[in-house]
SELORO-709642 format. One record per residue (C-alpha): residue in one letter; x, y, z. Coordinates in steps of 0.2 Angstrom, whole numbers, padded with zeros to 4 digits, always signed. Each point is the difference from the previous one (the first is absolute). Layout:
// SELORO-709642
aXYZ...
//
This chain:
// SELORO-709642
m+0856+0831+1355s+0002-0009-0017r+0000-0019+0001r+0017-0008-0007p-0002-0014-0012g+0000-0017+0009l+0007-0017-0005f-0009-0008-0014v-0011+0015-0005p-0003-0001-0018v+0007+0013-0011p-0012+0009-0013r+0002-0007-0018g+0006+0017-0007q+0012+0002+0014r+0007-0017-0002i+0002+0002-0020g+0009+0017+0004l+0012-0007+0014g+0003-0015-0013i+0005+0012-0014a+0010+0011+0011f+0011-0013+0005f+0003-0005-0019v+0005+0018-0003l+0010+0001+0015f+0010-0016-0006v+0002+0007-0018t+0006+0017+0006m+0014-0009+0011w+0005-0011-0015w+0001+0015-0012l+0010+0011+0014l+0012-0015+0002t+0004-0002-0018a+0000+0019-0004s+0012+0003+0015g+0013-0012-0009a+0001-0011+0017v-0004-0016-0012p+0008-0001-0017p-0014-0002-0014q+0008-0016-0005f-0005-0006+0017l-0017+0008+0003a-0009+0008-0015s-0010+0016+0005p-0020+0001-0001p+0001+0009-0017q+0012-0013-0007t-0011-0014+0006l-0015+0008-0008a+0009+0002-0016a+0006-0017-0001a-0017-0007+0005w-0007+0010-0014e+0012-0006-0012l-0002-0018+0005f-0018+0001-0004a+0001+0010-0016k+0015-0008-0008f+0003-0018+0007n-0017-0007+0002f+0001+0000+0019g-0019-0002+0001h+0002-0018-0006d+0012-0004+0014v-0011+0008+0013g-0014-0010-0007m+0010-0017+0000t+0004+0004+0018i-0018+0003+0006w-0004-0016-0009r+0014-0010+0009v-0005+0008+0017v-0019-0003-0001g+0002-0017-0008g+0011-0007+0013f-0010+0008+0014l-0017-0007-0007l+0008-0018-0001a+0006+0002+0018a-0017+0006+0006a-0009-0014-0009i+0008-0013+0010a+0004+0010+0017v-0018+0007+0003p-0008-0017+0000l+0014-0008+0009g+0001+0014+0012i-0018-0002+0004a+0001-0019+0002m+0015+0003+0012g-0009+0012+0011a-0017-0009+0000w+0006-0018+0004k+0015-0003+0012p+0006-0016-0008v+0002+0008-0016e+0009+0014+0009a+0012-0012+0009f+0005-0009-0016f+0004+0015-0010e+0004+0015+0012p+0018-0007+0005f+0005-0001-0019v-0008+0016-0005s+0008+0009+0015f+0017-0007-0005a-0002+0005-0018r-0005+0017+0003y+0017+0004+0005l+0008-0005-0015p+0004+0015-0012a-0008-0003-0017s+0016+0008-0008a+0010-0016+0006f-0011-0012-0011v+0004+0010-0016p+0014-0012-0005l-0010-0015+0004l-0016+0007-0009i+0011+0003-0015l+0006-0018-0001w-0019-0006+0004v-0010+0011-0012g+0013+0009-0010i+0001+0020-0002g-0017+0004-0008e-0015+0006+0008s-0003-0015+0011q+0016+0004+0010k-0005+0018+0003l-0019-0005+0006a+0008-0013+0011v+0011+0013+0009i-0015+0011+0003f-0010-0015+0005l+0013-0006+0013g+0002+0018+0007c-0019+0001+0003f-0007-0018+0003f+0007-0004+0018q-0003+0017+0007l-0017+0001-0006t-0005-0018+0005l+0005+0003+0019m-0009+0017+0000i-0016-0007-0005a+0002-0015+0012m+0002+0013+0014i-0014+0010-0005v-0013-0015-0002s+0007-0008+0016g-0005+0017+0008t-0019-0002-0003r-0011+0003+0016r-0002-0017+0008d-0018+0005+0006l-0006+0003-0018v+0006-0018-0004e-0007-0007+0015a-0017+0008-0004a+0000-0006-0017y+0003-0018+0006t-0014+0003+0012l-0012+0004-0015g+0005-0016-0008s+0013+0006-0013t+0012-0012-0007q+0019+0004-0001g-0001+0004-0019g-0015+0012+0005i+0010+0009+0014v+0015+0003-0012r-0012+0007-0013h-0011+0010+0010v+0010+0005+0016l+0019-0001-0003l+0001+0006-0018p-0012+0015+0002g+0009+0006+0017a+0018-0003-0007a-0004+0007-0018p+0005+0018+0004e+0017-0005+0008i+0003-0012-0013a-0001+0013-0014e+0010+0011+0011a+0014-0014+0001l-0002-0002-0019r+0004+0019-0003q+0015-0001+0012v+0007-0015-0009l-0002+0007-0017g+0011+0015+0006l+0013-0014+0006g+0000-0007-0018w+0005+0016-0007t+0017-0001+0010y+0005-0016-0009i-0002+0005-0018i+0017+0006-0001v+0008-0016+0005a-0013-0009-0011e+0005+0010-0017l+0019+0000+0006i+0005-0015-0011g-0006-0005-0017a-0013+0014-0003s+0000+0009-0016s-0014+0012+0007g-0007+0008+0016i+0006+0013+0011g+0012-0011+0009h+0008-0004-0017m+0002+0019-0004i+0007+0003+0018t+0013-0013-0003d+0005+0006-0017s+0001+0018+0007q+0011-0006+0014a+0014-0006-0012l-0001+0018-0008m+0001+0009+0016a-0016+0009-0005t-0007+0004+0017e-0014+0011-0007n-0007-0015-0009i+0002-0011+0016i-0008+0012+0011s-0015+0003-0013g-0003-0019+0000i+0000-0001+0019v-0013+0016+0000v-0011-0009-0013i+0000-0016+0010g-0006+0011+0016l-0013+0009-0010v-0007-0015-0008g+0000-0009+0017l-0009+0015+0008v-0013+0001-0013t-0003-0019+0002d-0001+0002+0018l-0012+0014+0000l-0011-0010-0012f+0000-0015+0010k-0005+0012+0016h-0013+0008-0009a-0008-0017-0006n+0002-0006+0019r-0010+0015+0005k-0014-0003-0012l-0001-0019+0003f+0001+0001+0019a-0006+0018+0004w-0008-0005+0016s+0017-0006+0007y+0006+0017-0002l-0013+0009+0011
//
């Protein structure tokens, strides 16, 4: 009698890739059938061939590659600014309870504030240039990342900390040699997840005052009812986000291979 797969049994790499591709194929097929049947008018939902043709035209005739590059720069730039402050602050909050008591109430409060709500204020404060767009991504990533890292560090095994104290280690030494090595894989995973969150804010960041970027193209296409361009922009964001996610995951596996065993 064959054994049925149980919970949490890993799927072989080849099968995993095949299942992932199968879903995309099924999704595009359903989309194609929906548009080909006439159930949805083309002005409301472009078909896959129309979307593909529109994407080709955007790259070939309208320098869409520049827009994609500007969007990547804004997402990565805002994310790196957030990480540069959130990582050390989160580590400090997780390691020292007085620091956590001081910052945690405000950070918990601020993480529920939608970054899009700050756009009018950011325009008043920093204008409509690149600073405003970076600030939107920063706000969307910073508070979530800070709390995630604080929780990861605070979850360090207490027996390891006590053992380090017994061996005469200082607080700084414990942070460097116990907390950080133990939490590093999970911190890297938190960074990967929050980078994905940053991509969800880019359209809001490029909504006002942008002369380039995928969000700028989508906004212009909305005025023209060019749904094929809008969908092309959304698909490109998804593809670029997926590529960055896979690269981040690959880097994490290389840096912390022992944690994936």
